[in-house]
C-alpha positions as a printed NumPy array, in Angstrom:
array([[ 194.641,  -97.262, -159.795],
       [ 193.186,  -96.988, -163.575],
       [ 190.236,  -93.956, -163.603],
       [ 188.473,  -92.194, -166.837],
       [ 186.151,  -89.264, -166.805],
       [ 183.796,  -91.032, -169.013],
       [ 180.964,  -88.89 , -170.733],
       [ 178.702,  -91.852, -171.148],
       [ 179.187,  -92.831, -167.34 ],
       [ 180.563,  -96.732, -168.847],
       [ 184.307,  -96.967, -166.967],
       [ 184.269,  -97.593, -163.736],
       [ 187.587,  -97.249, -161.62 ],
       [ 189.175,  -99.759, -160.309],
       [ 193.183, -100.062, -158.064],
       [ 192.39 , -104.421, -158.766],
       [ 191.106, -104.516, -155.116],
       [ 188.038, -102.388, -155.815],
       [ 185.696, -100.902, -157.923],
       [ 184.174,  -97.293, -157.388],
       [ 181.188,  -96.247, -159.527],
       [ 181.992,  -94.426, -162.916],
       [ 180.955,  -90.734, -162.191],
       [ 184.466,  -91.319, -159.578],
       [ 186.44 ,  -90.491, -162.729],
       [ 184.713,  -87.326, -163.321],
       [ 185.831,  -86.571, -159.671],
       [ 189.487,  -87.492, -160.089],
       [ 189.88 ,  -85.073, -162.914],
       [ 188.359,  -82.169, -160.766],
       [ 190.453,  -82.987, -158.115],
       [ 193.772,  -83.281, -160.922],
       [ 192.732,  -79.683, -162.025],
       [ 192.753,  -78.588, -158.702],
       [ 195.887,  -80.017, -157.798],
       [ 193.872,  -80.686, -154.146],
       [ 191.052,  -83.298, -153.266],
       [ 188.066,  -81.915, -154.498],
       [ 185.084,  -84.243, -152.666],
       [ 181.977,  -84.362, -155.036],
       [ 178.934,  -82.563, -154.209],
       [ 176.109,  -84.234, -152.379],
       [ 173.285,  -83.462, -154.77 ],
       [ 170.653,  -85.666, -152.939],
       [ 167.956,  -87.131, -154.795],
       [ 167.757,  -89.206, -157.676],
       [ 171.683,  -88.111, -158.103],
       [ 174.433,  -91.   , -157.834],
       [ 177.082,  -91.195, -155.628],
       [ 180.685,  -91.686, -156.666],
       [ 181.348,  -95.307, -154.863],
       [ 181.242,  -95.942, -151.598],
       [ 183.454,  -98.006, -149.377],
       [ 181.616, -101.489, -148.639],
       [ 179.707, -101.066, -151.521],
       [ 182.068, -104.031, -153.063],
       [ 180.199, -106.73 , -150.483],
       [ 177.006, -105.234, -149.896],
       [ 174.608, -104.179, -151.453],
       [ 173.488, -101.284, -148.639],
       [ 176.772, -101.298, -146.863],
       [ 177.084,  -98.959, -143.511],
       [ 173.363,  -97.763, -142.063],
       [ 171.638,  -95.376, -144.274],
       [ 169.794,  -92.326, -143.504],
       [ 167.003,  -91.463, -146.368],
       [ 166.127,  -93.446, -149.722],
       [ 164.104,  -92.212, -152.611],
       [ 162.652,  -94.545, -155.457],
       [ 163.704,  -92.871, -158.863],
       [ 161.879,  -94.039, -162.168],
       [ 162.852,  -93.354, -165.064],
       [ 162.92 ,  -89.706, -165.616],
       [ 164.34 ,  -88.941, -162.377],
       [ 161.13 ,  -88.032, -160.662],
       [ 161.457,  -89.111, -157.37 ],
       [ 159.228,  -90.524, -154.162],
       [ 160.747,  -90.391, -151.135],
       [ 159.194,  -93.473, -149.04 ],
       [ 158.58 ,  -94.018, -145.719],
       [ 160.912,  -94.869, -142.801],
       [ 159.07 ,  -98.357, -141.94 ],
       [ 159.125,  -99.476, -146.456],
       [ 162.805,  -98.063, -145.799],
       [ 163.477, -100.449, -143.084],
       [ 161.852, -103.636, -144.901],
       [ 163.707, -102.156, -148.104],
       [ 166.713, -102.568, -146.875],
       [ 165.794, -105.718, -144.728],
       [ 165.112, -107.134, -148.126],
       [ 168.336, -106.363, -150.111],
       [ 170.264, -107.477, -146.701],
       [ 169.069, -111.237, -147.086],
       [ 168.405, -111.1  , -151.135],
       [ 171.891, -113.866, -152.483],
       [ 174.208, -111.477, -154.425],
       [ 177.115, -112.098, -156.301],
       [ 180.014, -109.822, -157.311],
       [ 178.368, -107.466, -160.171],
       [ 179.223, -107.894, -163.765],
       [ 177.918, -103.926, -165.038],
       [ 175.105, -104.811, -166.942],
       [ 171.866, -106.454, -167.303],
       [ 170.415, -108.727, -170.358],
       [ 166.929, -107.595, -170.876],
       [ 165.665, -110.046, -173.922],
       [ 161.678, -109.555, -173.707],
       [ 161.424, -107.776, -170.932],
       [ 159.087, -105.148, -169.655],
       [ 159.597, -101.399, -171.16 ],
       [ 162.66 ,  -99.524, -169.116],
       [ 159.767,  -97.069, -167.769],
       [ 159.357, -100.418, -164.691],
       [ 162.981, -100.146, -163.687],
       [ 163.885,  -98.212, -161.046],
       [ 166.837,  -96.53 , -158.959],
       [ 166.815,  -96.823, -155.133],
       [ 169.167,  -94.739, -154.081],
       [ 169.989,  -94.294, -150.286],
       [ 171.513,  -91.676, -148.522],
       [ 174.044,  -90.753, -145.476],
       [ 174.561,  -88.988, -143.099],
       [ 178.465,  -88.11 , -144.988],
       [ 179.758,  -89.409, -147.77 ],
       [ 178.551,  -90.818, -151.228],
       [ 175.108,  -92.17 , -151.612],
       [ 174.445,  -95.577, -153.329],
       [ 171.995,  -96.867, -155.953],
       [ 170.649,  -99.747, -156.374],
       [ 169.391, -100.193, -159.786],
       [ 166.109, -102.674, -159.871],
       [ 166.026, -103.916, -163.834],
       [ 162.17 , -105.559, -163.505],
       [ 162.123, -109.129, -165.631],
       [ 165.592, -108.721, -166.587],
       [ 168.798, -110.649, -165.57 ],
       [ 170.127, -109.628, -163.479],
       [ 166.916, -108.343, -162.368],
       [ 168.992, -105.811, -159.467],
       [ 172.039, -104.3  , -159.396],
       [ 174.096, -102.179, -157.186],
       [ 178.039, -100.528, -157.632],
       [ 179.915, -103.994, -156.379],
       [ 176.997, -106.099, -155.974],
       [ 173.994, -107.611, -158.221],
       [ 171.353, -110.153, -157.798],
       [ 169.167, -112.461, -159.949],
       [ 166.164, -111.545, -159.344],
       [ 164.4  , -109.468, -157.036],
       [ 161.153, -110.545, -157.197],
       [ 160.803, -109.376, -153.268],
       [ 161.363, -105.804, -153.938],
       [ 159.613, -105.208, -157.351],
       [ 156.495, -106.934, -155.062],
       [ 157.38 , -104.226, -152.215],
       [ 157.493, -101.493, -154.585],
       [ 154.042, -102.997, -156.733],
       [ 152.755, -103.069, -153.048],
       [ 153.36 ,  -99.037, -152.634],
       [ 151.9  ,  -97.343, -155.477],
       [ 156.05 ,  -97.623, -157.185],
       [ 155.41 ,  -99.999, -159.74 ]])
């Protein structure tokens, strides 16, 4: 296992089999200082998790109980249960590949159009999916990415989130 407490949240944690979110390095540092496991706080809202089992195989692993749409300033709006269900269905149907950890935006729209979709669970860390409108890839999770997020972008626009 290699981990780094990176202040810029750019360095992922990996053991060669799975990769965790950059924030996991901070959790390991806090635990090492205490000489015991210190679970990360559950902040809710737009806060990112430390990585969730299964996010290397699925954009949204397991069964989330909550969902928030966050903009570039971390302003948040929880959507309806119906929209949550539809977004999860659409995300599950998108063709994905292993996340490369970066997106190329060229002449894409301004960052104000980017959104983070944060899924909360009854226990454990949240899962955050970033939507980079007009970039490649357009959708990026902790371990999976999708070249196009067109159906998600359409849902966000139809429901007033873009």
